[in-house]
C-alpha positions in Angstrom: 142.4 132.0 129.9 139.2 133.2 131.6 135.8 133.8 130.1 135.3 136.2 127.2 133.2 138.4 129.4 136.0 138.7 132.0 138.5 139.6 129.2 136.2 142.4 127.9 135.6 143.8 131.4 139.3 143.8 132.4 140.3 147.4 133.2 144.0 146.5 132.7 143.3 145.6 129.0 144.9 148.8 127.6 146.4 147.5 124.4 147.2 144.2 122.7 150.8 145.5 122.3 151.1 145.9 126.1 149.7 142.5 127.0 152.6 140.2 128.0 150.3 137.2 128.3 150.7 134.8 125.3 147.6 132.8 124.3 148.2 129.1 124.3 149.7 127.8 121.0 149.1 124.1 122.0 146.5 122.9 119.5 143.8 120.7 120.9 142.3 117.9 118.9 139.2 120.1 118.2 141.2 123.1 117.1 141.3 123.9 113.4 144.6 123.4 111.6 146.3 126.3 109.7 144.8 129.0 112.1 147.2 131.6 113.5 147.1 135.2 114.5 148.4 136.4 111.1 145.6 134.6 109.2 143.0 135.8 111.6 144.2 139.4 111.3 144.3 139.2 107.5 140.7 138.0 107.4 139.7 140.8 109.8 141.1 143.4 107.5 139.3 141.8 104.6 136.0 141.8 106.5 136.4 145.3 107.7 137.0 146.5 104.1 133.9 144.6 102.8 131.4 145.0 105.6 132.6 148.0 107.7 133.4 148.5 111.3 129.7 148.4 112.5 129.1 144.9 111.2 132.4 143.4 112.3 132.1 140.6 114.9 133.9 137.6 116.2 131.0 135.4 115.0 131.2 136.9 111.5 135.0 136.5 111.4 134.7 132.9 112.6 132.3 132.1 109.8 134.7 133.7 107.3 137.5 131.4 108.5 135.2 128.4 108.9 136.0 127.9 112.5 134.1 128.4 115.8 134.1 131.8 117.4 135.6 130.4 120.6 138.6 129.0 118.7 139.6 132.6 117.9 140.2 133.3 121.6 143.2 131.0 121.5 145.0 133.7 119.6 143.4 137.0 120.8 141.8 138.1 124.1 139.1 140.4 122.7 137.6 141.8 119.6 139.4 145.0 120.3 142.7 143.1 120.1 141.8 142.1 116.5 140.8 145.7 115.6 144.2 146.9 117.0 146.0 144.2 115.0 144.1 145.1 111.8 144.8 148.8 112.3 148.5 148.2 112.6 148.4 145.9 109.6 147.1 148.6 107.3 149.6 151.1 108.7 152.1 148.6 107.3 150.9 149.4 103.8 152.4 152.9 104.1 155.8 152.7 102.4 158.9 154.2 103.9 159.7 157.8 102.9 162.0 158.1 99.9 165.7 158.6 100.7 165.7 162.2 99.5 167.7 165.0 101.1 164.8 167.4 100.6 162.4 167.1 103.6 159.6 168.4 101.4 159.8 165.4 99.1 159.7 163.0 102.0 156.8 164.9 103.7 154.7 164.9 100.6 155.3 161.2 100.1 154.3 160.3 103.7 151.3 162.5 103.6 150.1 161.1 100.2 150.7 157.5 101.3 148.8 158.1 104.6 145.9 159.6 102.7 145.7 156.6 100.3 145.7 154.1 103.2 142.8 156.0 104.8 140.8 155.9 101.5 141.5 152.2 101.0 140.3 151.4 104.5 137.6 153.8 105.6 137.2 152.0 109.0 140.8 152.7 110.0 140.3 156.4 110.7 137.6 155.6 113.4 140.2 153.3 115.1 143.2 155.6 114.9 142.1 157.7 117.8 140.5 154.8 119.7 143.6 152.9 120.4 147.2 153.8 121.4 148.6 153.1 117.9 151.8 151.6 119.3 152.0 148.5 117.1 155.2 148.1 115.1 153.9 149.4 111.8 152.2 152.4 113.4 155.4 153.2 115.3 157.5 153.0 112.2 155.2 155.5 110.5 155.3 157.8 113.6 159.1 157.7 113.6 159.2 158.5 109.9 156.9 161.5 110.5 159.0 162.7 113.4 162.2 162.3 111.4 160.9 164.4 108.5 159.4 167.1 110.7 162.8 167.3 112.5 164.5 167.8 109.2 162.4 170.9 108.5 164.6 172.9 110.9 161.7 174.0 113.0 162.4 174.7 116.6 161.7 171.7 118.8 158.8 173.3 120.5 157.1 173.9 117.1 157.5 170.4 115.7 154.4 168.8 117.3 152.3 171.7 116.0 153.6 171.2 112.5 153.0 167.5 112.7 149.4 168.1 113.8 148.9 170.7 111.0 150.0 168.4 108.2 148.8 165.0 109.4 145.6 166.0 111.0 144.8 167.7 107.7 145.6 164.5 105.9 143.6 162.5 108.4 140.5 164.7 107.8 140.9 164.8 104.1 141.5 161.1 103.7 138.7 160.2 106.1 136.1 162.3 104.2 137.4 161.0 100.8 137.3 157.4 102.0 133.7 157.7 103.2 132.6 159.4 99.9 134.3 156.7 97.8 132.6 154.0 99.9 129.2 155.7 99.6 129.4 156.0 95.8 130.4 152.3 95.6 127.5 151.3 97.7 125.2 153.3 95.5 126.6 151.5 92.4 127.7 154.8 90.9 131.0 156.3 89.9 132.0 159.4 91.8 131.2 161.7 88.9 127.8 160.1 88.5 127.0 160.4 92.2 128.0 164.1 92.2 126.0 164.8 89.0 122.9 163.1 90.4 123.2 165.1 93.6 123.7 168.4 91.8 120.8 167.7 89.6 118.5 167.1 92.6 119.7 170.3 94.2 119.2 172.4 91.1 115.7 171.1 90.8 114.8 172.7 94.1 114.6 176.5 94.0 115.6 177.0 97.7 118.5 174.6 97.6 119.6 176.1 94.2 119.8 179.5 95.8 121.8 178.3 98.8 124.2 176.4 96.5 124.9 179.2 94.1 128.1 180.4 95.9 129.3 176.8 95.9 128.7 176.5 92.2 130.7 179.6 91.6 133.6 178.1 93.6 133.3 174.9 91.6 133.4 176.8 88.3 136.5 178.7 89.4 138.1 175.4 90.6 138.4 174.3 87.0 137.2 171.3 84.9 138.1 167.7 85.2 136.5 164.8 87.0 135.9 164.6 90.7 139.1 162.7 91.5 141.2 165.1 89.5 139.7 168.1 91.2 140.1 166.5 94.6 143.7 165.7 93.8 144.4 169.3 92.9 142.8 170.5 96.2 144.9 168.0 98.2 148.2 169.0 96.5 147.5 172.7 96.9 146.5 172.4 100.5 149.6 170.4 101.3 151.7 173.0 99.5 150.2 175.7 101.7 151.1 173.8 104.8 154.7 173.3 103.6 154.9 177.0 102.7 153.8 177.8 106.3 156.6 175.6 107.7 159.1 177.2 105.4 157.9 180.7 106.5 158.1 179.8 110.2 161.6 178.4 109.8 162.7 181.6 108.0 161.2 183.9 110.7 162.7 182.0 113.6 166.1 182.0 111.8 166.2 185.8 111.6 168.0 187.6 114.4 165.7 189.5 116.8 
């Protein structure tokens, strides 16, 4: 199979999904029983959720599985392979769009599910642009997005822009939300407690209080409720604005010149 160093340095190593070489499945006498790529990938997702991307390593994964690090290389070529596999696995958590004739319903469902996945797995957003995202679950999600954007009636040349507007928004929203949720959990606080403590610190500083005054006015106008409720309202309203923009574009392109 070659050394681990050779595998990492290989310039042809573009994606685990494009690699036609199959690691040996012949178990040697010193190979652990019950180990396969699916079990390794599941453990990788679990570790990434608990420890984060920066701390993820083949050695740490091997310890989690109670095997040697070298035994993992019978199933994957590099650590990047595992990260690709883990990323595609969490894309598999996004359910299919509902079978509804209204594209708006399907679009909202896909956008909401994508956001929830990003919040559950904060590490995933860092990998989404790092790899090709051509695994089976990622591709199914991509096809679903293309299908619903096609159903909007937008001209073909406008569809990629509409996709970017909606799903890059969701990516940014979900990434920020996921990092915030993770941070509050690490601090041992609820989201409301975390915000209350931060605002208390800001209000205690005269200079910071002055800078934050316009933001506090915005927060007051936003309405009551807890942090999650307010964030949910923002997400729904922002998504409604994007959908309204698609509708307006469709209407303008449908009118005769």
